[in-house]
C-alpha positions in Angstrom: -12.4 -32.8 6.0 -9.3 -33.8 4.8 -10.1 -31.7 1.4 -10.9 -28.8 3.4 -7.5 -28.8 5.3 -5.8 -29.4 2.0 -7.5 -26.2 0.6 -6.7 -24.2 3.7 -3.1 -25.5 3.4 -2.9 -24.4 -0.2 -3.9 -20.8 0.6 -1.1 -20.8 3.2 1.5 -22.1 0.5 0.1 -19.8 -1.9 0.6 -16.9 0.1 4.0 -17.9 1.0 5.1 -18.6 -2.4 3.6 -15.6 -3.7 6.1 -13.7 -1.2 9.1 -15.8 -2.0 8.4 -14.9 -5.5 7.9 -11.4 -5.2 11.5 -11.2 -3.1 12.8 -13.2 -6.2 11.3 -11.0 -8.8 12.6 -8.0 -6.8 16.0 -9.2 -7.2 16.0 -10.3 -10.6 13.0 -8.9 -12.3 9.4 -10.0 -12.5 9.5 -12.4 -15.7 12.9 -13.9 -15.0 11.8 -14.6 -11.4 8.7 -16.3 -13.0 11.2 -18.5 -15.2 13.1 -19.4 -12.4 10.1 -20.3 -10.3 8.7 -22.5 -13.2 12.1 -24.3 -14.0 12.5 -25.3 -10.2 8.9 -26.4 -10.0 9.5 -28.6 -13.1 12.5 -30.1 -11.9 10.9 -30.9 -8.6 7.7 -32.2 -10.4 9.8 -34.2 -12.8 11.6 -36.1 -9.7 8.3 -36.9 -8.3 6.9 -38.1 -11.4 9.9 -40.2 -12.6 10.2 -41.7 -9.0 6.9 -41.7 -7.3 3.9 -42.3 -9.8 3.5 -44.4 -12.8 2.9 -42.5 -16.0 0.2 -43.8 -18.2 1.6 -42.8 -21.8 -1.7 -43.3 -23.6 -3.6 -41.1 -21.4 -1.8 -38.0 -22.8 -3.1 -38.8 -26.4 -6.8 -37.9 -25.3 -6.2 -34.8 -23.4 -7.4 -31.9 -24.9 -4.9 -29.2 -26.0 -6.3 -26.3 -24.0 -5.5 -28.3 -20.9 -1.7 -27.5 -21.8 -2.2 -24.0 -21.6 -2.2 -23.9 -18.0 1.5 -23.9 -17.9 1.6 -20.4 -19.9 -1.1 -19.2 -17.7 1.1 -19.9 -14.6 3.8 -18.1 -16.2 1.8 -15.2 -16.5 0.4 -15.3 -12.9 3.7 -15.6 -11.2 5.1 -13.0 -13.5 2.1 -10.6 -12.3 2.1 -11.6 -8.9 5.9 -10.9 -8.5 5.3 -7.3 -9.7 1.7 -6.7 -8.1 2.3 -7.9 -4.5 5.3 -5.4 -4.4 3.1 -2.6 -5.4 0.0 -3.2 -3.4 1.2 -5.2 -0.5 0.3 -8.9 0.7 -3.1 -8.4 2.1 -4.6 -6.1 -0.7 -2.9 -8.5 -3.2 -4.4 -11.5 -1.8 -7.7 -10.1 -1.5 -8.0 -9.0 -5.0 -6.3 -12.6 -5.9 -9.1 -14.5 -3.8 -11.8 -12.2 -5.2 -10.4 -12.7 -8.9 -10.4 -16.7 -8.2 -13.8 -16.8 -6.6 -15.7 -14.9 -9.4 -14.0 -17.0 -12.2 -14.7 -20.2 -10.0 -18.4 -19.0 -9.8 -18.3 -18.8 -13.6 -16.9 -22.1 -14.0 -19.4 -23.7 -11.7 -22.4 -22.0 -13.3 -21.5 -22.7 -16.8 -20.0 -25.8 -16.4 -16.7 -24.8 -18.3 -13.7 -27.1 -19.0 -15.6 -30.4 -18.5 -16.9 -29.5 -15.0 -20.4 -30.3 -13.7 -22.6 -27.5 -13.8 -23.4 -26.1 -10.2 -26.2 -23.3 -10.4 -25.7 -19.9 -9.2 -28.3 -19.0 -6.5 -29.5 -15.9 -4.7 -27.5 -17.1 -1.7 -24.2 -17.3 -3.7 -24.9 -14.3 -5.2 -25.4 -12.5 -2.0 -21.9 -14.0 -0.7 -20.2 -12.8 -3.8 -21.8 -9.5 -3.4 -20.2 -9.4 0.3 -16.6 -10.4 -0.9 -16.8 -7.7 -3.3 -17.7 -5.4 -0.9 -15.2 -6.5 1.5 -12.4 -6.2 -1.1 -13.7 -2.5 -2.2 -13.1 -2.0 1.8 -9.6 -3.2 1.6 -8.9 -1.1 -1.6 -10.5 2.0 0.0 -8.1 1.8 2.9 -5.1 2.2 0.5 -1.8 1.0 1.0 -0.4 2.5 4.2 3.3 1.5 4.7 4.7 0.9 8.1 8.4 1.3 6.7 9.6 4.9 6.4 11.1 5.7 3.2 8.7 3.3 0.9 7.2 4.6 -2.4 3.7 4.4 -0.9 1.7 7.4 0.7 2.2 7.8 4.4 -1.0 7.6 6.4 -2.9 11.0 7.0 -1.5 12.9 9.9 1.6 11.3 9.9 5.2 12.4 8.9 8.1 10.7 7.4 11.5 10.9 8.3 13.0 10.4 5.0 16.0 8.3 6.2 16.5 10.6 9.3 17.0 8.2 12.5 14.0 8.2 14.9 15.9 10.0 17.3 16.9 13.0 15.2 13.4 13.7 13.5 12.1 17.1 14.3 9.1 17.5 16.4 
């Protein structure tokens, strides 16, 4: 149960971090925003490692080189997220992010990549993945319908934008 709660909390923190990073990316640019994110994260992790956990230096020698690529992937993830979340909105971004994560995880499980035990793909799992994909298509088909007038996204059908005019001065 604790691990399920940690996973759910991680989902909340992921969305919150993407929103904060998107705002930072809007202010300074996507890649510089990613750099700041990772520098601050590295400093925080460094403090925890130096003062909280015992580092076993001998363990580092046996780590396969591919496991160190995660940091580079993280930079790409944050930079792409900084741009994408602003372009498609938080809901669609989260749906597509989760779909990509789930499909990738299913492949990792099925093939046992990266030293993971193999967990077979079953018809029930395939059905679940198909339903997730269908749900993502529904969210994607609904498009981006902004609430804030003057955004760069298309307005919902049948609505009218005031293009900067106050609500009281809009022609009816």
